[in-house]
Z-matrix of the N, CA and C atoms (Angstrom, degrees):
N
C 1 1.446
C 2 1.533 1 111.74
N 3 1.333 2 115.69 1 -39.52
C 4 1.460 3 120.13 2 179.82
C 5 1.522 4 110.47 3 -65.23
N 6 1.358 5 116.21 4 -38.27
C 7 1.464 6 119.41 5 178.68
C 8 1.524 7 110.93 6 -65.18
N 9 1.296 8 116.98 7 -37.22
C 10 1.465 9 121.89 8 178.91
C 11 1.521 10 110.38 9 -64.85
N 12 1.333 11 116.53 10 -44.79
C 13 1.457 12 120.53 11 179.03
C 14 1.521 13 111.12 12 -65.36
N 15 1.333 14 116.52 13 -40.00
C 16 1.460 15 120.32 14 178.15
C 17 1.526 16 110.23 15 -64.76
N 18 1.322 17 116.97 16 -41.64
C 19 1.460 18 120.98 17 178.23
C 20 1.523 19 110.84 18 -62.83
N 21 1.322 20 116.81 19 -44.62
C 22 1.462 21 121.02 20 177.90
C 23 1.529 22 111.26 21 -62.41
N 24 1.325 23 116.82 22 -38.31
C 25 1.465 24 120.62 23 178.59
C 26 1.529 25 110.44 24 -64.69
N 27 1.341 26 116.80 25 -42.62
C 28 1.472 27 121.10 26 178.90
C 29 1.534 28 110.02 27 -64.74
N 30 1.314 29 116.14 28 -43.84
C 31 1.473 30 119.97 29 179.41
C 32 1.530 31 109.84 30 -62.99
N 33 1.321 32 117.31 31 -43.28
C 34 1.462 33 121.39 32 178.78
C 35 1.529 34 110.32 33 -61.81
N 36 1.312 35 116.77 34 -42.72
C 37 1.464 36 120.53 35 178.83
C 38 1.527 37 110.88 36 -62.47
N 39 1.330 38 116.32 37 -45.75
C 40 1.475 39 120.27 38 179.61
C 41 1.523 40 111.42 39 -61.80
N 42 1.316 41 116.51 40 -43.18
C 43 1.465 42 119.95 41 178.58
C 44 1.521 43 111.53 42 -64.00
N 45 1.313 44 117.18 43 -36.99
C 46 1.466 45 121.01 44 177.50
C 47 1.524 46 110.88 45 -64.82
N 48 1.319 47 116.66 46 -42.72
C 49 1.470 48 120.99 47 178.33
C 50 1.531 49 109.87 48 -63.67
N 51 1.320 50 117.43 49 -47.39
C 52 1.469 51 120.78 50 179.36
C 53 1.529 52 111.00 51 -61.63
N 54 1.319 53 116.28 52 -40.46
C 55 1.460 54 120.54 53 178.62
C 56 1.532 55 110.59 54 -61.69
N 57 1.317 56 116.79 55 -43.42
C 58 1.462 57 121.06 56 178.96
C 59 1.521 58 111.08 57 -62.28
N 60 1.335 59 116.20 58 -42.73
C 61 1.464 60 120.45 59 179.05
C 62 1.530 61 110.39 60 -63.21
N 63 1.314 62 117.03 61 -44.40
C 64 1.470 63 120.47 62 -179.28
C 65 1.530 64 111.02 63 -66.27
N 66 1.323 65 118.03 64 -39.35
C 67 1.462 66 120.42 65 177.11
C 68 1.521 67 110.88 66 -62.99
N 69 1.319 68 117.60 67 -41.25
C 70 1.457 69 121.45 68 177.57
C 71 1.527 70 110.40 69 -62.69
N 72 1.328 71 116.97 70 -42.98
C 73 1.453 72 121.25 71 179.72
C 74 1.527 73 111.17 72 -64.91
N 75 1.321 74 117.78 73 -41.08
C 76 1.464 75 121.43 74 178.43
C 77 1.528 76 110.22 75 -64.33
N 78 1.314 77 117.54 76 -42.34
C 79 1.469 78 120.79 77 178.32
C 80 1.528 79 110.23 78 -62.91
N 81 1.314 80 116.44 79 -39.33
C 82 1.462 81 120.79 80 178.10
C 83 1.523 82 111.24 81 -64.34
N 84 1.321 83 116.82 82 -42.70
C 85 1.471 84 121.32 83 178.50
C 86 1.525 85 111.40 84 -65.56
N 87 1.332 86 116.92 85 -38.73
C 88 1.469 87 120.36 86 177.77
C 89 1.527 88 110.36 87 -62.88
N 90 1.315 89 116.72 88 -42.98
C 91 1.459 90 121.05 89 178.78
C 92 1.522 91 110.70 90 -62.29
N 93 1.310 92 117.12 91 -44.68
C 94 1.466 93 120.91 92 178.54
C 95 1.521 94 110.65 93 -62.63
N 96 1.310 95 117.10 94 -40.56
C 97 1.467 96 121.35 95 178.31
C 98 1.527 97 110.97 96 -64.26
N 99 1.312 98 117.09 97 -42.86
C 100 1.463 99 120.57 98 178.15
C 101 1.525 100 110.95 99 -63.08
N 102 1.319 101 116.98 100 -39.64
C 103 1.469 102 120.31 101 178.66
C 104 1.523 103 110.67 102 -65.13
N 105 1.328 104 117.71 103 -39.33
C 106 1.466 105 120.53 104 176.89
C 107 1.519 106 110.99 105 -64.71
N 108 1.340 107 117.18 106 -40.15
C 109 1.460 108 120.79 107 178.50
C 110 1.527 109 110.86 108 -62.80
N 111 1.314 110 117.07 109 -41.29
C 112 1.467 111 121.24 110 177.84
C 113 1.525 112 109.85 111 -63.68
N 114 1.322 113 117.27 112 -42.91
C 115 1.464 114 121.93 113 179.59
C 116 1.533 115 110.79 114 -61.57
N 117 1.329 116 116.30 115 -43.32
C 118 1.472 117 120.44 116 179.52
C 119 1.528 118 110.06 117 -65.02
N 120 1.324 119 117.47 118 -42.98
C 121 1.463 120 120.91 119 179.81
C 122 1.527 121 110.85 120 -63.78
N 123 1.321 122 117.09 121 -41.42
C 124 1.457 123 120.24 122 178.23
C 125 1.526 124 110.69 123 -66.06
N 126 1.323 125 116.63 124 -37.76
C 127 1.466 126 120.48 125 177.23
C 128 1.517 127 111.16 126 -63.05
N 129 1.328 128 116.97 127 -39.26
C 130 1.464 129 120.63 128 178.16
C 131 1.529 130 110.21 129 -64.86
N 132 1.328 131 116.76 130 -38.33
C 133 1.466 132 120.24 131 177.63
C 134 1.524 133 110.79 132 -65.49
N 135 1.308 134 117.27 133 -40.36
C 136 1.467 135 120.99 134 179.33
C 137 1.529 136 110.22 135 -64.31
N 138 1.316 137 116.86 136 -40.68
C 139 1.469 138 120.61 137 178.71
C 140 1.525 139 109.94 138 -62.33
N 141 1.327 140 116.66 139 -42.32
C 142 1.464 141 120.83 140 179.86
C 143 1.527 142 110.44 141 -63.91
N 144 1.315 143 117.43 142 -46.27
C 145 1.467 144 121.50 143 179.39
C 146 1.526 145 110.47 144 -62.72
N 147 1.325 146 116.89 145 -41.65
C 148 1.461 147 121.35 146 178.92
C 149 1.529 148 110.29 147 -62.03
N 150 1.313 149 116.93 148 -43.11
C 151 1.467 150 121.25 149 179.23
C 152 1.524 151 110.95 150 -63.24
N 153 1.340 152 116.31 151 -43.62
C 154 1.460 153 120.20 152 178.80
C 155 1.519 154 111.32 153 -63.95
N 156 1.313 155 117.07 154 -38.69
C 157 1.467 156 121.39 155 178.22
C 158 1.526 157 110.63 156 -64.26
N 159 1.313 158 116.55 157 -44.45
C 160 1.466 159 120.28 158 179.22
C 161 1.522 160 110.39 159 -63.79
N 162 1.330 161 117.00 160 -43.07
C 163 1.465 162 120.08 161 177.86
C 164 1.523 163 111.70 162 -61.80
N 165 1.327 164 116.97 163 -41.24
C 166 1.465 165 120.51 164 179.15
C 167 1.524 166 110.75 165 -65.63
N 168 1.322 167 116.81 166 -42.23
C 169 1.474 168 120.23 167 177.41
C 170 1.522 169 111.12 168 -62.48
N 171 1.326 170 116.04 169 -43.66
C 172 1.465 171 119.69 170 179.87
C 173 1.526 172 110.58 171 -64.29
N 174 1.315 173 117.32 172 -42.25
C 175 1.466 174 120.47 173 178.61
C 176 1.517 175 111.12 174 -63.48
N 177 1.322 176 116.72 175 -42.43
C 178 1.465 177 120.33 176 -179.78
C 179 1.525 178 110.59 177 -68.15
N 180 1.327 179 116.78 178 -39.37
C 181 1.467 180 120.30 179 178.09
C 182 1.522 181 110.38 180 -63.44
N 183 1.329 182 116.87 181 -40.18
C 184 1.466 183 120.46 182 179.16
C 185 1.523 184 110.54 183 -69.67
N 186 1.311 185 116.42 184 -41.74
C 187 1.457 186 121.04 185 -178.21
C 188 1.524 187 111.39 186 -64.77
N 189 1.318 188 116.98 187 -42.93
C 190 1.463 189 121.47 188 -176.03
C 191 1.527 190 112.29 189 -95.73
N 192 1.331 191 115.63 190 -0.65
C 193 1.467 192 121.37 191 -176.96
C 194 1.532 193 110.55 192 50.94
N 195 1.336 194 113.99 193 48.70
C 196 1.468 195 122.10 194 -176.70
C 197 1.526 196 109.56 195 -90.09
N 198 1.321 197 115.18 196 109.20
C 199 1.460 198 120.75 197 -177.63
C 200 1.529 199 111.72 198 -69.05
N 201 1.325 200 117.87 199 -32.87
C 202 1.469 201 120.03 200 -178.14
C 203 1.536 202 111.13 201 -66.12
N 204 1.318 203 116.69 202 -44.42
C 205 1.468 204 119.04 203 178.90
C 206 1.526 205 109.68 204 -66.83
N 207 1.333 206 116.49 205 -39.66
C 208 1.463 207 120.52 206 178.14
C 209 1.523 208 110.35 207 -60.53
N 210 1.328 209 116.87 208 -43.79
C 211 1.472 210 120.97 209 178.55
C 212 1.526 211 111.05 210 -66.25
N 213 1.320 212 116.70 211 -39.03
C 214 1.470 213 120.70 212 177.62
C 215 1.523 214 110.23 213 -60.65
N 216 1.322 215 116.42 214 -47.57
C 217 1.468 216 120.05 215 179.24
C 218 1.521 217 110.94 216 -65.15
N 219 1.335 218 117.64 217 -41.13
C 220 1.468 219 121.18 218 179.38
C 221 1.528 220 110.27 219 -63.16
N 222 1.322 221 116.82 220 -35.86
C 223 1.469 222 120.77 221 177.76
C 224 1.518 223 112.28 222 -63.46
N 225 1.325 224 116.42 223 -25.07
C 226 1.463 225 121.50 224 177.87
C 227 1.526 226 111.87 225 -96.82
N 228 1.337 227 116.48 226 6.63
C 229 1.463 228 120.35 227 177.13
C 230 1.514 229 114.12 228 87.76
N 231 1.337 230 117.24 229 13.69
C 232 1.459 231 120.99 230 -179.60
C 233 1.527 232 108.32 231 -104.80
N 234 1.306 233 115.86 232 118.03
C 235 1.466 234 120.28 233 175.96
C 236 1.517 235 108.87 234 -122.09
N 237 1.302 236 115.77 235 155.98
C 238 1.459 237 119.72 236 179.97
C 239 1.519 238 108.86 237 -150.09
N 240 1.307 239 114.86 238 159.78
C 241 1.460 240 120.98 239 174.69
C 242 1.521 241 107.70 240 -125.29
N 243 1.319 242 114.97 241 148.88
C 244 1.459 243 120.94 242 -178.90
C 245 1.519 244 108.16 243 -94.41
N 246 1.307 245 116.09 244 128.45
C 247 1.460 246 121.52 245 176.62
C 248 1.529 247 106.55 246 -74.80
N 249 1.319 248 117.70 247 121.49
C 250 1.458 249 121.96 248 -174.49
C 251 1.526 250 111.51 249 -62.82
N 252 1.314 251 118.72 250 -37.45
C 253 1.468 252 121.96 251 -178.61
C 254 1.536 253 109.93 252 -65.74
N 255 1.315 254 117.83 253 -42.70
C 256 1.471 255 121.15 254 178.81
C 257 1.506 256 110.14 255 -67.40
N 258 1.323 257 116.75 256 -41.73
C 259 1.472 258 120.17 257 -179.71
C 260 1.513 259 109.56 258 -64.20
N 261 1.308 260 119.45 259 -36.50
C 262 1.459 261 122.04 260 179.88
C 263 1.529 262 111.15 261 -68.77
N 264 1.339 263 117.97 262 -31.38
C 265 1.454 264 121.23 263 -179.53
C 266 1.520 265 111.99 264 -73.97
N 267 1.298 266 118.36 265 -22.90
C 268 1.471 267 121.87 266 -178.26
C 269 1.462 268 107.35 267 -81.66
């Protein structure tokens, strides 16, 4: 009977240790996942800001008929056309 109780105690101890290790690993994975989510969200914000900046540059280049800004944007693969009706209203 004593051997059985000792065996059960050892098994319980081992399971407790394994449980602690697995909980630590899960917490670590959750933290890594949260950090990736933050990185993705920040990347989406950067893309939005970049798009707004390009749109503002294109609008200003069209408004001022600035060839240098137009060439700069074209060098980065950004082209635009001016809507004649909108340009006439300005």
